[in-house]
C-alpha positions as CSV (number, residue, x, y, z in Angstrom):
1,M,0.0,0.0,0.0
2,H,2.8,2.4,0.9
3,E,4.6,1.6,-2.3
4,A,1.5,2.3,-4.3
5,L,0.9,5.6,-2.6
6,S,4.6,6.6,-3.0
7,H,4.0,6.8,-6.8
8,F,1.6,9.7,-6.3
9,F,2.3,11.3,-2.9
10,D,5.5,12.7,-1.4
11,L,6.1,10.3,1.5
12,G,9.8,11.2,2.0
13,Q,10.9,8.5,-0.5
14,F,13.5,10.9,-2.1
15,N,16.8,11.6,-0.3
16,Y,17.3,14.9,-2.1
17,S,15.3,18.1,-2.2
18,A,12.5,18.9,-4.7
19,I,13.3,21.4,-7.5
20,P,11.6,24.8,-6.7
21,G,9.6,26.6,-9.3
22,S,7.9,30.0,-9.7
23,H,5.0,31.6,-11.7
24,H,5.0,34.3,-14.3
25,L,2.5,36.8,-12.9
26,G,1.3,38.1,-16.3
27,L,0.5,34.6,-17.5
28,V,-1.2,33.7,-14.2
29,M,-3.6,36.7,-14.7
30,L,-4.0,35.7,-18.4
31,S,-5.0,32.1,-17.3
32,Y,-7.7,33.4,-14.9
33,L,-9.0,35.7,-17.7
34,A,-9.2,32.7,-20.0
35,A,-11.2,30.8,-17.4
36,L,-13.5,33.8,-16.8
37,V,-14.2,34.4,-20.5
38,G,-14.8,30.8,-21.2
39,S,-17.1,30.4,-18.2
40,Y,-19.1,33.5,-19.1
41,T,-19.5,32.4,-22.7
42,S,-20.7,28.9,-21.6
43,L,-23.4,30.5,-19.4
44,L,-24.4,32.8,-22.3
45,T,-24.8,30.0,-24.8
46,L,-26.7,28.0,-22.1
47,S,-29.5,30.5,-22.5
48,R,-30.0,29.2,-26.0
49,A,-30.5,25.7,-24.7
50,K,-33.1,27.0,-22.2
51,S,-35.1,28.7,-25.0
52,Y,-35.7,25.4,-26.9
53,R,-38.2,22.7,-26.1
54,H,-37.1,20.5,-29.0
55,A,-34.7,18.0,-27.6
56,F,-32.3,18.1,-30.5
57,Y,-31.6,21.8,-30.4
58,R,-31.8,21.9,-26.6
59,N,-29.1,19.2,-26.3
60,L,-27.0,20.8,-29.1
61,W,-26.6,24.1,-27.3
62,L,-26.1,22.3,-24.0
63,W,-23.1,20.4,-25.4
64,I,-21.8,23.6,-27.1
65,S,-21.9,25.3,-23.7
66,A,-20.2,22.3,-22.0
67,A,-17.5,22.2,-24.6
68,I,-16.8,25.9,-24.3
69,A,-16.6,25.5,-20.5
70,G,-14.4,22.5,-20.7
71,V,-12.0,24.1,-23.2
72,A,-11.9,27.1,-20.8
73,V,-10.7,24.8,-18.0
74,W,-8.2,23.2,-20.3
75,S,-7.0,26.6,-21.6
76,M,-6.6,27.9,-18.1
77,H,-4.6,24.8,-17.1
78,F,-2.4,25.0,-20.2
79,I,-1.7,28.7,-19.8
80,G,-1.1,28.1,-16.1
81,M,1.4,25.4,-16.9
82,L,3.2,27.7,-19.3
83,A,3.3,30.3,-16.5
84,F,5.0,27.8,-14.3
85,Q,8.8,28.3,-14.5
86,I,11.2,25.4,-13.4
87,P,14.7,24.5,-14.7
88,L,13.6,21.2,-16.2
89,A,13.2,20.0,-19.8
90,I,9.5,19.2,-19.8
91,H,7.4,17.8,-22.6
92,H,3.7,16.8,-22.8
93,D,2.1,13.6,-24.0
94,T,-0.2,14.7,-26.8
95,G,-2.9,12.0,-26.3
96,L,-3.1,12.4,-22.6
97,T,-3.2,16.2,-22.9
98,I,-6.1,16.0,-25.2
99,L,-7.8,13.4,-23.1
100,S,-7.6,15.7,-20.1
101,V,-10.2,18.0,-21.5
102,I,-12.9,15.2,-21.6
103,P,-13.7,15.1,-17.8
104,A,-14.0,18.9,-17.8
105,I,-16.5,18.8,-20.7
106,L,-18.5,16.0,-19.1
107,A,-18.6,17.6,-15.7
108,N,-19.7,20.9,-17.2
109,A,-22.4,19.1,-19.2
110,Y,-23.8,17.6,-16.1
111,A,-23.6,20.8,-14.1
112,L,-25.2,22.9,-16.8
113,H,-27.9,20.4,-17.6
114,S,-29.0,20.5,-14.0
115,Q,-29.9,24.2,-14.5
116,L,-32.1,23.7,-17.5
117,P,-35.5,22.9,-15.8
118,A,-37.4,25.9,-14.4
119,L,-38.7,24.9,-11.0
120,N,-40.9,27.2,-9.0
121,D,-42.9,25.4,-6.3
122,N,-41.3,24.9,-2.9
123,A,-41.2,21.1,-3.0
124,R,-39.4,21.0,-6.3
125,Q,-37.3,23.9,-5.4
126,T,-35.8,21.8,-2.5
127,A,-35.0,19.1,-5.0
128,A,-33.5,21.7,-7.4
129,T,-31.2,23.0,-4.6
130,G,-30.0,19.4,-4.0
131,R,-29.2,19.0,-7.7
132,T,-27.4,22.3,-7.8
133,I,-25.1,21.2,-4.9
134,S,-24.5,17.9,-6.7
135,A,-23.8,19.8,-9.9
136,G,-21.2,21.9,-8.0
137,L,-19.5,18.7,-6.6
138,V,-19.4,17.2,-10.1
139,L,-18.0,20.4,-11.5
140,G,-15.3,20.5,-8.9
141,L,-14.4,16.9,-9.5
142,G,-14.2,17.5,-13.2
143,I,-11.9,20.4,-12.8
144,G,-9.7,18.3,-10.5
145,A,-9.7,15.3,-12.8
146,M,-8.8,17.6,-15.7
147,H,-5.9,19.1,-13.8
148,Y,-4.3,15.9,-12.5
149,I,-4.7,14.1,-15.9
150,G,-3.1,17.1,-17.5
151,M,-0.2,17.0,-15.0
152,A,0.2,13.3,-15.6
153,A,0.8,14.2,-19.3
154,M,4.0,15.9,-18.3
155,R,7.2,14.1,-19.4
156,F,10.7,14.9,-17.8
157,N,13.6,13.0,-16.4
158,G,12.5,12.7,-12.9
159,A,9.4,12.2,-10.7
160,L,6.3,14.2,-10.0
161,V,4.5,13.6,-6.6
162,Y,2.1,15.6,-4.5
163,D,2.0,16.8,-1.0
164,I,-1.0,15.0,0.5
165,T,-2.1,18.1,2.5
166,W,-2.1,20.5,-0.4
167,F,-3.6,17.8,-2.7
168,L,-6.6,17.5,-0.4
169,T,-6.8,21.2,-0.1
170,S,-6.9,21.6,-3.9
171,L,-9.9,19.2,-4.0
172,V,-11.7,21.0,-1.2
173,V,-11.1,24.3,-3.0
174,A,-12.4,22.9,-6.3
175,L,-15.5,21.2,-4.7
176,S,-16.4,24.1,-2.4
177,L,-16.0,26.8,-5.1
178,G,-17.8,24.6,-7.6
179,I,-20.8,24.4,-5.2
180,V,-20.7,28.1,-4.5
181,A,-20.5,28.9,-8.2
182,M,-23.6,26.8,-9.1
183,L,-25.6,28.0,-6.1
184,T,-24.7,31.6,-7.1
185,Y,-25.8,31.0,-10.7
186,R,-29.0,29.3,-9.5
187,G,-29.7,32.2,-7.1
188,L,-29.3,34.8,-9.9
189,L,-31.4,33.0,-12.5
190,R,-34.4,35.3,-11.8
191,F,-32.4,38.2,-13.2
192,E,-32.1,36.6,-16.6
193,R,-35.5,38.0,-17.7
194,D,-34.8,41.5,-16.4
195,G,-32.8,44.3,-18.0
196,Q,-29.5,44.0,-19.8
197,L,-27.4,44.9,-16.8
198,Q,-29.1,42.4,-14.6
199,R,-28.6,39.6,-17.2
200,L,-24.9,40.5,-17.4
201,V,-24.5,40.3,-13.6
202,S,-26.5,37.0,-13.5
203,R,-23.8,35.4,-15.8
204,L,-20.7,37.3,-15.0
205,F,-20.7,36.9,-11.2
206,P,-21.1,33.1,-11.3
207,A,-18.6,32.9,-14.1
208,A,-16.1,34.8,-11.9
209,I,-16.6,32.2,-9.1
210,I,-16.3,29.3,-11.6
211,A,-13.1,30.8,-12.9
212,A,-11.9,31.2,-9.3
213,A,-12.7,27.5,-8.7
214,I,-10.7,26.5,-11.7
215,S,-7.7,28.8,-10.9
216,G,-7.9,28.2,-7.2
217,M,-7.8,24.4,-7.8
218,H,-5.0,24.7,-10.3
219,Y,-2.7,26.9,-8.3
220,T,-3.4,25.1,-5.1
221,A,-2.6,21.8,-6.8
222,M,0.6,23.4,-8.1
223,L,1.6,24.1,-4.5
224,A,1.1,20.4,-3.9
225,A,3.3,19.4,-6.8
226,R,6.9,18.2,-6.0
227,F,9.4,17.9,-8.9
228,Y,12.3,15.6,-8.2
229,S,15.1,15.3,-10.7
230,K,18.9,15.0,-10.8
231,E,19.2,16.5,-14.3
232,L,18.5,20.2,-14.7
233,A,18.3,22.2,-17.9
234,M,21.6,23.6,-18.9
235,H,20.3,27.1,-19.3
236,G,17.6,27.1,-16.7
237,H,13.9,27.4,-17.5
238,Q,13.2,28.3,-21.2
239,H,9.6,29.1,-22.1
240,D,8.0,30.4,-25.2
241,N,5.5,32.9,-23.9
242,W,4.1,33.5,-27.3
243,L,2.4,30.1,-27.2
244,A,0.4,31.1,-24.1
245,Y,-0.8,34.2,-26.0
246,V,-1.7,32.1,-29.0
247,V,-3.8,29.8,-26.8
248,W,-5.5,32.7,-25.1
249,F,-6.3,34.5,-28.4
250,S,-7.6,31.2,-29.8
251,L,-9.9,30.9,-26.9
252,I,-11.1,34.5,-27.4
253,A,-11.7,33.8,-31.0
254,A,-13.7,30.7,-30.1
255,T,-15.8,32.5,-27.5
256,I,-16.5,35.4,-30.0
257,A,-17.6,32.8,-32.5
258,A,-19.8,31.1,-29.9
259,T,-21.3,34.4,-28.8
260,L,-22.0,35.5,-32.3
261,G,-23.5,32.1,-33.1
262,S,-25.7,32.5,-30.0
263,K,-26.9,35.9,-31.1
264,V,-27.6,34.7,-34.6
265,D,-29.4,31.6,-33.3
266,Q,-31.4,33.9,-30.9
267,R,-32.5,36.0,-33.9
268,F,-33.5,32.9,-35.9
269,Y,-35.3,31.5,-32.9
270,A,-37.1,34.8,-32.3
271,H,-38.1,34.9,-36.0
272,A,-39.2,31.3,-36.0
273,K,-41.1,31.8,-32.8
274,S,-43.0,34.8,-34.4
275,Q,-43.9,32.3,-37.8
276,R,-45.1,29.8,-35.1
277,E,-47.1,32.5,-33.0
278,A,-48.4,33.9,-36.3
279,R,-49.5,30.5,-37.4
280,K,-51.0,29.8,-34.0
281,M,-52.9,33.2,-34.2
282,I,-54.0,32.5,-37.8
283,R,-55.1,29.0,-36.7
284,T,-57.0,30.5,-33.8
285,M,-58.7,33.1,-36.0
286,A,-59.6,30.5,-38.5
287,T,-61.1,28.0,-36.0
288,Q,-62.3,30.1,-33.1
289,D,-65.3,32.4,-32.7
290,S,-63.9,35.8,-31.6
291,L,-67.0,36.8,-29.6
292,T,-67.6,33.7,-27.6
293,G,-64.3,31.8,-27.7
294,L,-66.1,28.7,-28.9
295,A,-65.0,26.6,-31.9
296,N,-66.4,28.0,-35.2
297,R,-67.9,26.3,-38.2
298,A,-64.5,25.3,-39.7
299,L,-63.4,23.6,-36.5
300,L,-66.7,21.9,-36.2
301,L,-66.3,20.4,-39.7
302,E,-62.8,19.2,-38.7
303,H,-64.2,17.6,-35.6
304,L,-67.0,15.9,-37.7
305,Q,-64.3,14.6,-40.1
306,L,-62.3,13.2,-37.2
307,L,-65.4,11.5,-35.8
308,N,-66.0,9.9,-39.2
309,Q,-62.5,8.4,-39.1
310,Q,-63.0,7.2,-35.5
311,L,-66.4,5.7,-36.2
312,K,-65.4,3.7,-39.3
313,P,-63.8,0.8,-37.4
314,N,-67.0,0.4,-35.3
315,A,-69.4,1.2,-38.1
316,S,-70.8,-2.3,-38.1
317,A,-71.8,-1.9,-34.5
318,G,-73.8,1.1,-35.3
319,A,-71.6,3.6,-33.5
320,A,-72.6,7.2,-34.0
321,H,-72.9,10.6,-32.5
322,V,-75.6,13.3,-32.6
323,L,-75.3,16.8,-33.9
324,A,-77.8,19.3,-32.4
325,I,-78.0,23.0,-33.7
326,Y,-79.6,25.4,-31.3
327,D,-81.1,28.6,-32.7
328,L,-82.2,31.7,-30.7
329,D,-85.6,32.7,-32.1
330,K,-86.3,36.4,-32.8
331,F,-82.7,37.2,-32.2
332,K,-82.7,39.8,-34.9
333,A,-85.6,41.6,-33.2
334,L,-83.4,42.0,-30.1
335,N,-80.6,43.6,-32.1
336,N,-82.9,45.9,-33.9
337,S,-84.7,47.0,-30.8
338,F,-81.8,47.4,-28.3
339,G,-78.7,47.4,-30.5
340,S,-76.1,44.8,-31.4
341,S,-74.3,45.2,-28.0
342,Y,-77.2,43.6,-26.3
343,G,-77.2,40.8,-28.8
344,D,-73.5,40.2,-28.3
345,V,-74.0,40.0,-24.5
346,L,-76.8,37.5,-25.0
347,L,-74.6,35.3,-27.3
348,Q,-71.8,35.3,-24.8
349,Q,-74.2,34.3,-22.0
350,V,-75.7,31.5,-24.2
351,A,-72.2,30.2,-25.0
352,Q,-71.3,30.2,-21.3
353,R,-74.5,28.3,-20.4
354,I,-73.7,25.6,-23.0
355,L,-70.2,25.3,-21.7
356,D,-71.3,25.0,-18.1
357,W,-73.9,22.5,-19.1
358,S,-71.5,20.4,-21.2
359,N,-68.8,20.5,-18.5
360,G,-66.2,19.7,-21.1
361,H,-67.9,16.4,-22.1
362,Y,-69.3,17.6,-25.5
363,F,-67.9,19.5,-28.4
364,V,-69.5,23.0,-28.6
365,A,-69.2,25.5,-31.5
366,R,-70.8,28.7,-32.7
367,L,-71.8,28.4,-36.3
368,G,-72.4,32.1,-36.8
369,A,-75.1,34.7,-35.9
370,N,-77.4,33.0,-33.3
371,D,-76.7,29.3,-34.1
372,F,-74.8,27.0,-31.7
373,A,-73.8,23.4,-32.3
374,V,-73.3,20.6,-29.8
375,V,-72.0,17.1,-30.5
376,L,-73.3,14.3,-28.2
377,P,-72.4,10.6,-28.2
378,C,-75.3,8.2,-29.0
379,R,-75.4,4.8,-30.7
380,Q,-78.6,5.5,-32.5
381,R,-78.6,2.9,-35.2
382,D,-79.0,-0.2,-33.0
383,A,-79.5,1.7,-29.8
384,S,-82.2,0.9,-27.3
385,V,-85.2,3.1,-27.1
386,A,-84.1,4.1,-23.6
387,E,-80.7,5.3,-24.9
388,Q,-82.3,7.3,-27.7
389,Q,-84.7,8.8,-25.2
390,A,-81.8,9.7,-22.9
391,T,-80.0,11.5,-25.6
392,F,-83.1,13.4,-26.6
393,A,-83.7,14.3,-23.0
394,K,-80.2,15.8,-22.8
395,I,-81.0,17.9,-25.9
396,Q,-84.3,19.0,-24.4
397,A,-82.7,19.8,-21.1
398,L,-80.2,22.1,-22.7
399,R,-83.0,23.8,-24.7
400,D,-84.9,24.4,-21.5
401,H,-81.8,25.8,-19.9
402,L,-81.2,28.2,-22.8
403,Q,-84.8,29.4,-22.6
404,E,-84.4,30.6,-19.0
405,E,-84.3,34.3,-18.3
406,Y,-81.2,36.3,-19.3
407,Q,-80.1,39.6,-17.6
408,L,-78.8,42.0,-20.3
409,G,-77.8,45.0,-18.2
410,H,-81.0,46.5,-16.9
411,Y,-83.1,44.4,-19.3
412,S,-84.4,40.9,-18.6
413,H,-84.7,38.9,-21.7
414,L,-86.5,35.6,-22.5
415,S,-85.7,33.8,-25.7
416,T,-87.3,30.7,-27.2
417,V,-84.9,28.2,-28.8
418,S,-85.4,25.9,-31.9
419,V,-83.3,22.8,-32.3
420,G,-82.4,20.7,-35.3
421,V,-80.9,17.2,-34.7
422,T,-79.2,14.7,-37.0
423,R,-77.1,11.6,-36.6
424,I,-73.3,11.6,-37.3
425,D,-72.0,8.3,-38.7
426,A,-69.0,7.1,-40.6
427,F,-70.5,7.3,-44.0
428,T,-71.9,10.9,-44.1
429,A,-69.7,13.8,-45.1
430,P,-69.3,16.5,-42.5
431,E,-70.9,19.2,-44.8
432,T,-73.8,16.9,-45.4
433,T,-74.2,16.2,-41.7
434,L,-74.3,19.9,-41.0
435,Q,-76.7,20.5,-43.8
436,Q,-79.0,17.8,-42.4
437,A,-79.0,19.4,-39.0
438,S,-79.7,22.8,-40.5
439,L,-82.7,21.4,-42.5
440,A,-84.1,19.9,-39.3
441,L,-83.7,23.3,-37.6
442,A,-85.5,25.0,-40.5
443,H,-88.4,22.6,-40.1
444,A,-88.4,23.1,-36.3
445,K,-88.7,26.9,-36.8
446,Q,-91.3,26.6,-39.6
447,R,-93.5,24.2,-37.7
448,Q,-92.8,25.8,-34.4
449,T,-92.3,22.4,-32.8
450,G,-89.2,23.3,-30.8
451,I,-87.1,20.3,-31.8
452,E,-87.0,18.4,-35.1
453,C,-84.9,15.3,-36.0
454,Y,-83.7,15.0,-39.6
455,D,-85.7,13.0,-42.0
456,N,-84.8,12.1,-45.6
457,E,-88.0,13.9,-46.6
458,F,-86.4,17.2,-45.5
459,S,-83.7,16.9,-48.2
460,L,-86.4,16.1,-50.8
461,K,-88.3,19.2,-49.8
462,A,-85.1,21.2,-49.9
463,Q,-84.5,20.1,-53.4
464,Q,-88.0,21.0,-54.4
465,R,-87.5,24.3,-52.8
466,L,-84.4,24.9,-54.9
467,E,-86.4,24.0,-58.0
468,L,-89.2,26.3,-56.9
469,E,-86.6,29.1,-56.5
470,A,-85.4,28.6,-60.1
471,D,-89.0,28.5,-61.4
472,L,-89.7,31.8,-59.5
473,R,-86.7,33.5,-61.2
474,N,-88.0,32.2,-64.5
475,A,-91.6,33.4,-63.6
476,I,-90.3,37.0,-63.1
477,E,-88.5,37.0,-66.4
478,K,-91.4,35.4,-68.4
479,Q,-94.2,37.4,-66.8
480,Q,-96.0,34.5,-65.2
481,L,-97.0,36.6,-62.2
482,A,-100.2,38.5,-62.0
483,L,-101.9,41.0,-59.7
484,F,-105.4,40.0,-58.5
485,L,-107.6,42.7,-56.8
486,Q,-109.8,42.3,-53.7
487,P,-112.2,45.2,-53.0
488,Q,-112.4,47.2,-49.8
489,V,-115.9,48.4,-49.0
490,D,-117.4,50.9,-46.6
491,A,-120.3,50.5,-44.2
492,D,-122.8,51.1,-47.1
493,G,-121.2,48.3,-49.1
494,S,-119.6,50.7,-51.7
495,W,-116.3,49.8,-53.2
496,V,-113.9,52.5,-52.2
497,G,-110.6,50.8,-52.7
498,A,-108.8,47.6,-53.5
499,E,-105.8,45.6,-52.4
500,A,-103.5,44.1,-55.1
501,L,-102.6,40.5,-54.2
502,L,-99.8,38.6,-56.0
503,R,-100.7,35.4,-57.8
504,W,-98.5,32.9,-59.7
505,Q,-99.9,30.5,-62.3
506,H,-97.1,28.0,-63.0
507,P,-97.3,26.3,-66.4
508,Q,-96.7,22.8,-65.0
509,R,-97.4,23.2,-61.2
510,G,-100.6,25.2,-61.7
511,F,-101.6,27.7,-59.1
512,V,-98.8,28.2,-56.5
513,S,-99.9,29.6,-53.2
514,P,-98.5,32.9,-52.1
515,A,-97.9,31.3,-48.7
516,E,-95.4,29.1,-50.5
517,F,-93.5,31.4,-52.8
518,I,-93.6,34.8,-50.9
519,P,-91.5,33.5,-48.0
520,L,-89.1,31.9,-50.5
521,A,-88.8,35.2,-52.3
522,E,-88.1,36.9,-49.0
523,E,-85.3,34.4,-48.1
524,T,-83.6,34.6,-51.5
525,G,-83.9,38.3,-52.0
526,L,-86.1,37.9,-55.1
527,I,-88.8,39.8,-53.2
528,I,-87.0,43.0,-54.3
529,Q,-87.5,42.2,-58.0
530,V,-91.0,41.1,-57.3
531,G,-91.7,44.3,-55.4
532,H,-90.5,46.4,-58.3
533,W,-92.7,44.5,-60.7
534,V,-95.8,44.9,-58.4
535,L,-95.2,48.7,-58.2
536,E,-95.0,49.0,-62.0
537,Q,-98.2,47.0,-62.4
538,A,-100.1,48.9,-59.8
539,C,-99.1,52.3,-61.4
540,A,-100.1,51.0,-64.8
541,M,-103.6,50.0,-63.4
542,L,-104.0,53.5,-61.8
543,K,-103.1,55.1,-65.0
544,Q,-105.9,53.2,-66.8
545,W,-108.4,53.9,-64.0
546,Q,-107.8,57.6,-64.0
547,Y,-109.6,57.9,-67.3
548,H,-112.7,56.1,-66.1
549,A,-114.7,58.1,-63.6
550,P,-115.9,55.4,-61.3
551,L,-112.5,53.6,-61.1
552,S,-110.6,56.9,-60.8
553,N,-111.9,57.3,-57.2
554,L,-110.4,54.0,-56.0
555,V,-107.3,53.8,-53.8
556,L,-105.1,50.9,-54.7
557,S,-103.1,49.2,-51.9
558,I,-99.9,47.2,-52.5
559,N,-97.8,45.2,-50.1
560,V,-94.2,46.3,-49.6
561,S,-91.7,44.0,-48.0
562,G,-89.3,45.1,-45.3
563,M,-86.3,44.2,-47.5
564,Q,-87.7,46.2,-50.4
565,F,-88.4,49.2,-48.1
566,Q,-84.8,49.1,-46.8
567,Q,-83.3,49.6,-50.2
568,P,-81.4,52.9,-50.4
569,D,-83.2,53.9,-53.6
570,F,-86.7,52.9,-52.4
571,V,-88.2,56.4,-52.1
572,E,-86.6,57.6,-55.4
573,R,-87.9,54.5,-57.2
574,V,-91.5,54.9,-55.9
575,L,-91.6,58.6,-56.8
576,N,-90.0,58.1,-60.2
577,T,-92.4,55.3,-61.0
578,V,-95.5,57.3,-60.0
579,K,-94.2,60.3,-62.0
580,R,-93.4,58.2,-65.1
581,Y,-96.9,56.8,-65.2
582,G,-98.4,60.1,-64.4
583,V,-100.8,58.9,-61.7
584,C,-102.0,60.7,-58.7
585,P,-99.8,59.7,-55.6
586,S,-102.8,59.9,-53.3
587,K,-104.4,56.9,-55.1
588,L,-101.5,54.7,-54.1
589,K,-101.3,53.1,-50.6
590,L,-98.3,51.2,-49.4
591,E,-99.0,48.4,-46.9
592,V,-96.2,47.4,-44.6
593,T,-96.1,44.8,-41.7
594,E,-95.1,45.4,-38.1
595,S,-91.7,43.6,-38.7
596,L,-90.5,46.7,-40.7
597,L,-90.6,48.7,-37.4
598,L,-88.0,46.4,-35.9
599,H,-85.4,47.9,-38.2
600,D,-83.8,51.3,-38.0
601,V,-86.9,53.2,-36.9
602,E,-85.5,56.7,-37.7
603,A,-84.6,55.7,-41.2
604,V,-88.0,54.1,-41.8
605,A,-89.8,57.2,-40.4
606,E,-87.8,59.5,-42.7
607,K,-88.6,57.5,-45.8
608,M,-92.3,57.3,-44.9
609,A,-92.4,61.1,-44.3
610,Q,-90.8,61.8,-47.7
611,L,-93.4,59.7,-49.5
612,R,-96.3,61.0,-47.4
613,D,-95.2,64.6,-48.3
614,H,-95.9,63.6,-51.9
615,G,-99.3,62.3,-51.1
616,I,-98.7,58.6,-50.9
617,H,-100.7,56.8,-48.1
618,F,-99.5,54.1,-45.6
619,A,-101.2,51.2,-43.9
620,I,-99.9,48.9,-41.3
621,D,-100.8,45.3,-42.3
622,D,-101.5,42.3,-40.1
623,F,-101.7,44.4,-37.0
624,G,-101.4,42.5,-33.7
625,T,-99.3,39.6,-35.1
626,G,-95.9,41.3,-34.7
627,Y,-93.8,42.8,-31.9
628,S,-93.8,46.5,-32.6
629,S,-94.2,49.2,-29.9
630,L,-97.4,51.3,-29.7
631,L,-95.1,54.3,-29.4
632,Y,-93.8,53.6,-33.0
633,L,-97.4,53.3,-34.2
634,A,-98.2,56.7,-32.9
635,E,-95.1,58.4,-34.3
636,M,-95.2,56.8,-37.8
637,P,-97.3,58.5,-40.5
638,F,-99.8,55.6,-40.8
639,E,-103.3,56.5,-42.0
640,T,-104.8,53.0,-42.0
641,L,-104.6,50.0,-39.6
642,K,-105.6,46.6,-40.9
643,I,-106.9,43.9,-38.6
644,D,-105.4,40.5,-39.4
645,V,-107.7,37.7,-40.6
646,T,-106.9,35.5,-37.6
647,F,-108.6,37.9,-35.3
648,V,-111.7,38.3,-37.5
649,R,-112.1,34.6,-38.1
650,D,-112.3,33.7,-34.4
651,M,-113.8,36.8,-32.9
652,L,-117.4,35.4,-32.8
653,V,-116.1,32.1,-31.2
654,I,-113.5,33.3,-28.8
655,P,-114.6,36.2,-26.5
656,S,-111.0,37.4,-26.0
657,M,-110.6,37.8,-29.8
658,A,-113.7,39.9,-29.9
659,S,-112.2,42.1,-27.1
660,I,-109.0,42.4,-29.0
661,V,-110.8,43.5,-32.2
662,G,-112.8,46.1,-30.3
663,A,-109.6,47.4,-28.7
664,M,-107.9,47.7,-32.1
665,I,-110.7,49.7,-33.5
666,Q,-110.7,52.1,-30.6
667,L,-106.9,52.4,-30.8
668,A,-107.1,53.3,-34.5
669,H,-109.8,55.9,-34.0
670,S,-107.9,57.4,-31.0
671,L,-104.9,57.9,-33.4
672,A,-107.2,59.4,-36.1
673,M,-106.6,56.3,-38.3
674,N,-109.0,54.4,-40.6
675,I,-109.3,50.7,-39.8
676,V,-109.8,47.8,-42.3
677,A,-110.8,44.3,-41.3
678,E,-109.5,41.5,-43.5
679,G,-111.1,38.1,-44.0
680,V,-114.8,39.1,-43.6
681,E,-116.7,36.0,-44.8
682,T,-120.1,36.1,-43.1
683,P,-122.8,38.6,-42.5
684,A,-122.5,38.0,-38.8
685,Q,-118.8,39.0,-38.9
686,R,-119.7,42.1,-40.9
687,D,-122.5,43.2,-38.5
688,H,-120.2,42.7,-35.5
689,L,-117.4,44.8,-37.0
690,L,-119.7,47.6,-38.1
691,A,-121.3,47.6,-34.7
692,K,-117.8,48.1,-33.2
693,G,-117.2,51.0,-35.6
694,C,-114.9,49.4,-38.2
695,D,-114.5,51.7,-41.2
696,L,-113.7,49.4,-44.1
697,L,-114.2,45.7,-44.7
698,Q,-112.4,43.2,-47.0
699,G,-113.1,39.5,-47.6
700,Y,-115.0,36.8,-49.5
701,L,-118.3,38.1,-48.3
702,Y,-117.9,40.9,-50.9
703,A,-115.6,39.3,-53.5
704,P,-112.5,37.1,-53.7
705,A,-109.3,38.3,-55.2
706,L,-110.1,38.8,-58.9
707,P,-108.1,39.4,-62.1
708,Q,-108.1,43.0,-63.2
709,A,-110.7,42.6,-65.9
710,E,-113.1,40.7,-63.6
711,F,-112.6,43.2,-60.8
712,E,-113.4,46.1,-63.1
713,Q,-116.5,44.3,-64.4
714,H,-117.7,43.5,-60.8
715,F,-117.0,47.1,-59.8
716,A,-119.1,48.4,-62.6
717,T,-121.9,46.2,-61.6
718,S,-121.6,47.3,-58.0
719,A,-121.6,50.9,-59.0
720,D,-124.6,50.5,-61.2
721,T,-126.5,48.8,-58.3
722,D,-125.6,51.7,-56.0
């Protein structure tokens, strides 16, 4: 044992004195500066490793940092050895000298890697402190291993042994300063995200301690070194100082290259991070509803496509899901009455209710406007009745929840909800699935049933509707439409006016009900073209009538849709048409429904005032079936109020209807308006209305809607009778 130790430690085995040596102060300082520069650069490049989540780039910059730190230790040792002056002919084993850098690199890799995780909570912080101390110990051992392997590479005619006390002291210095350096770096990490000066201090101060650990270990170990030799150099110590400066400048060049590389990588990383953030933002904008934060239509279609792929392996088992679309009824009326801000608040509250109800179990999306989609699991094809009923119960439960009262600022709002439901399976394209749910929703709204499940008949009707739309466009071009006239009579039975009613005689379909094609024209926008045609035909009739004394006294009423009225050129078109035909404006009456008053009231009132100033009359049609305010009725320039046929039909059967009719008549008279009752079919209805003070009557009791020629013939007969 003693013999083995005598090869490494100075145990008094030599009977002559050790050869003394000294250090060149300038090179000593240069060696410390090399350690400082290299250590700082390694901590600087370590920040690049921290910025990456990708393992390859993270590890790449970690090993670059470790290599720089290891080379810094090696350079400090090499310059320090060149600074050591002793009268011996010393050479270095090339392989062992190169090998000595490996433990320094590995130790720095371990130490730096321990600083990569960002740990904040207390429990993990304790563990982080333990790893930091371990990192400091490994760093100190790596520095020591590098030094003593480098010393072992020295070749001279003699022996190199170490004083055991100074040897142990060198290890203590390396280990303790290594721990202090890593703890200091750990403690200053919080300043890395602060200003430039704070970042400099957070790296420079630990680097200075690491450099002190390297230098302290080296020069303490040199105090432990004992050189024994009987052959001295003839001319004393000879040392080429220029080699030390070459090593130092080479290290500086390497650190500059690493620093520049770090900066360039930082720029590229920042640029790449902003193409990723931009892509993420674009993705969010493309797939997320900005108002509610829910998925939008595009993301719903992606989800449906994914469900298709997931359902295909289990298609034979009848696996499926259900898509339900919830629509807020009369949502447009809320926006028109209170402003879009109220509508936005309502949509946000609806979205939150759906999210709270789904509790993360169902996919939820906003399709646009006031439509929301929910995807629920249900094995409908071969499912039990109980399972189907359970799914339907969930859909109904959410509908009930959405129909509960909303608080919109100071306004309490109730909204009915219509729902369209369809099954999602592996064989139906997402667009088709969405279309099916939309068709079911349309039927639910049309039938006012609340909830409708898709049926293949819906698609057939939709196709028929498309064909009807094409036929309607063709009907406008080929003059298949016609105006029929229904008289309006006074209490004496005299014909004092007429309402022009639109009729369509299809060459193949025959008579098409206005209840079928008018709503279609409204939805497709064709009502504007139809309205223009009606205005032209009405003015042409009035022009003919003004040359026949009995007919010239009649006032002709035509219906104007809300969409037509809202056209910017509506007033100009009406006045130009009247002027072009040369008819008296006071013989034309425009009938509008209450729904028109749900739009921009000021704009509507201004247009009505302009037309009234030219003598054109206005009537409010289907009164009592809409949602307008009585305040608007009083402020608008209406001259006639029309009682809807639904009230007239039931007023002799349902007492409340009779009361409503009486109230309408009183209201009209209190506002100095004439009142017309539609749908009068029996003498009893006539007598009741006249007894209540109704001004004009219209209905089958007097005449149905007739073609122009028949109307004029009946009018002549009626006038002759009078």
